[in-house]
N, C-alpha and C positions, 0 to 999 in steps of 0.2 A: 527559457525559463519555464518552470513548471507552474501551472495554476494550482496553488496549494489547496484551494477549496475543492476543486474538481478531483484532484488525486485523492484527497482525504475522503471525500464522499464515495469515490469508487472503491478505495481500499476498505472502508467501513462496510459497504454493501457486499463486497466479495467475502469479507470475513464472516458477516452474518449469514450469508447464503450457504456458507460451508459449515455453519454451526460452531464456529470458533468464538470463544471469548477473547478479549484482549489479552488476558493472562495466558491462555493456551497458545495464541499466536506468538506472543513474546517468547514463550518457552521454545517453540519450534524454531524460531529465528535466533535464539540466544541473545535477545535484547531485553530491555526492561519493559514492563507494562506501560510505563510512562512514555517510552519512546513510541510505542504503538498509538497511544492516545494523542501524542503530539502530531504524528503523521496524519491521523484522522481529523484532527481539528485544524490542521494547516499551520501550526506553529513551528513545525520542523519538517524537513524533507527526508525521506529514507535515502540512505547512500545507494550508490549504483549496485553494490553487491547485495544490499537488502532488497532493492527493487527486483533484481534477478531472482533472488530467493523467494520473494512474494509471488512473482509470476509462476515460478515452478510449483510452489505449494498450491496455488489457486488453479493451476492447470490452464493458464492463459499465456499467450506470447507477451514478453516484456514490452514489445512495441504497442500492444493493446493498452497497457497501463499508461504508457507515455502519450499515446495518441489520444486517449480519453482525457488525459490531464491537460494537454495543450490545445484541445479543440480541433485536432487534425492538422494537416499541413506538415511540411517538412522544413 
């Protein structure tokens, strides 16, 4: 299970570090801006396909997003 607070904080930090607004990120992923907001606030999880797309867009391995979200461990 993903730690929603951690993944949300990580996604928000990556988005901001790349200079994306929530609206721009949502356009790039073809999701609503509300979906991005929900991911970042921890009220919803991105789907597996969206996690992969986020990792590709941010230039990080998908495992890094998941590792950060779960606090490590397998």
